[in-house]
N, C-alpha and C positions, 0 to 999 in steps of 0.2 A: 822063396820068391814066387813059385808057381801057385802055392796056396793063397797068397795075397791076391793074385789075379783071379782065381776062382771065386774067392769070397766077394770081391767087388762085382764080378759078373752075376753071382747069385743075388746080391742085394738089388741090382738093377732090374732083374727079371721079376723080383718079388714086389716091386713098387706097384701100387694100385693107382691107375689113372683116375683123375677126378671125374665125378659124374655131375651133371648139371640138370636143373629143373626150374619150374616157375615156383618161386617161394611165395605162397599165398599170405603167409604171416608178414613178409616184407611189405606187401601191398598195404596191409592194415596199419603197420607201424609207420609207414611213410605217407599216410593219408592219401593213398592212391586207391582207385577202384578197379579191382580185378574184374568185377562184373561188367563195368562199362567197357573195358578193353576187350574182354571175351565176347560180349554181346555184339560188338562190332564185327566179329568173325562169323556170326551165325548166318546161315543161308536165309533167304526171304521167308521160306516156309516155317522155319524154326523161330525166326524173329516174331512172326505172328503168333505162333503157338506158345511161346514162352514169355508173353507179355506179363509184367508184374514180377513179383519176387520168386526167385528160384535159388537153390543151393549151388555152391561151387561144384559139388559132385555131379549134380544133374546137368549143369552147364557143360562140364567136361565130357560127360557121357554123351550128351546130345551132339556136341561138336565131333567127338570121336566117331560116333555111329552114323551120323548123317552129314553134317556140314563139310567135313574134311573130304568127303567122297565126291563133292561137286567139282566140276572143272574150275581151274584157276584158284583153288583154295590157297595154294602156294605156287608162285611163279617167279621167274627170274627178274620180273619187273618190280617186285616188292623189295623194300629195303631189307638188308640181310637180317637185322635183329627182328623185324616183323616176321620174316620167314621162320626164324628160330622159335619165336613165340608161338606161331601157328603150328609148327611141327610138334611142339610139346602139347598143344591143345589136341592135335590129331592123334597123338599116342596116349592120351589120357594122363599126361604129365608124368610119365614114367621117366626116372632119371636116365640120362645117356652119357657115356664117356665121349670125349672129343672125336675119337675115330668113328664111332657109330653115328654121332651127330653129323659129322662132315659127310659121311657116306649117304645117309638119308637125305640130307639137305641137297647134296649134289644131284640126287635122283629127282627130287621134287622140283628143283630149279633148272632142270634140263641140262645137266652136265656142268654146272658152274663149279669148277674145281678150285679156282683161285680163291674166292671169298669164302669157300667152305673148307679150306685146308686146315690141318692141325696147327699150322704156324699162325694163321690169321684168327681163327676162332677164339683162342684164349684171350687175345687182346680185346676183341669185340665184347665177349662175354663179361670179362672183368671190369670193363668200363660202363656196362649197362646201368643206367639210373632211371629207367622208364618202365621196363617190362618185368622187373623182379626176377631176372635170371640169376640163379645163385648155385654155388657148389653144394652138393649134398654132403652130409657128415658120414657117409658110408665108410 
């Protein structure tokens, strides 16, 4: 009887929580423009500098290194999915699990713990049909 309890406990601790990211392929497959969405997040200086064609990698690097450092890049006034999209832009689109995502979002959004909780985030993320937020295959 005790061994069954231990086995169940071990399987629960070995589960890997899903990681999320902006799926650039989804944008292409869904006839959406990642570039248009990301360019809307550029600071005025970078909007001027990056006129014309640029790669997704350059766009992500520019936002991470410059635009995300500007005041109000992410605030509690933005819709939560827009905040999540911007958070991934700010971290170079590195996949995050729900716990880390919620923690970072709460910090950016000035302590907003309700809409950034592990209970709310999965519902918001799984219903996204605009930003291309998807689970990674890790």
